[in-house]
N, C-alpha and C positions, 0 to 999 in steps of 0.2 A: 571400364565403362562408368565407374562412379564419378569420374571427372569430366566425362564427355559433355558436350561435343567439343572436338579438337580443331584447331586451325590447320594443324599439320601432323601427319603420322609418317615416320621414316622407318622402314623395315630394312634390316641389314642381314637378312638370311634369305636364301633362295626359296621361293614358294612355288609349288606346282599350279596353284590357283590363287585368286585373290580371296582372302578370308572375308566373308560377308559381314561378320561382326565389326570389323574394322571400317567398312564402308558406312555402316550405320552410325559409327561414332564420329564421323566427320561433320563439321558444320557446313552450311551452304557457303561456297567459296573456298572451302578447305582443300588441302592437297594430300594425297597419299602417294608416296614414292616407294616402289617395291621392285626387287629383281625377280622376274617372273619366268619360270620354265623348268624343265626337267633336265637331268644330266649335268654336264660340266659347264654348260653355257646358258646364261639367262639374258633376257632383254630387260633393260631398265624401263619401267613403266611409271608415268606420272598421271594420276587421275585427279581431276578437279571436279568437285561436286557442284553441279549447276542448278539442281533442284532436288527435292527429297529422294528421288529414285533415278536421277539422270547424272551422268558423268561425262566429262570430256577426257578422252584418252590420248596421251602423247607417248610415242615409243622412241627410245633412244638406243645407243649402241649395245653391243653384246658385252657381258661381264661374266665373271665367275665368282660365285658366293657359296658358302657352306649352306646345306639344306636346312630348312625350317623344320623343327621338330613338331610332331602332331600334338595338338592340345594346347599350344602356347599362344594362339591368336585370340 
């Protein structure tokens, strides 16, 4: 957070939900890419921040990533 806001944030571990602190650290027009979901398969999600609390969501294919550990977002 000390270096936010960021143009891009790339997560390389599967998350069951999108960590809200990461969304807050994006600048307007910034992108967050994250494998989202439970179990062995996740969907790759790209969020683009369009306004302070608004995001455009794009969903891509299914992937398999290791799970994100709690407390690391």
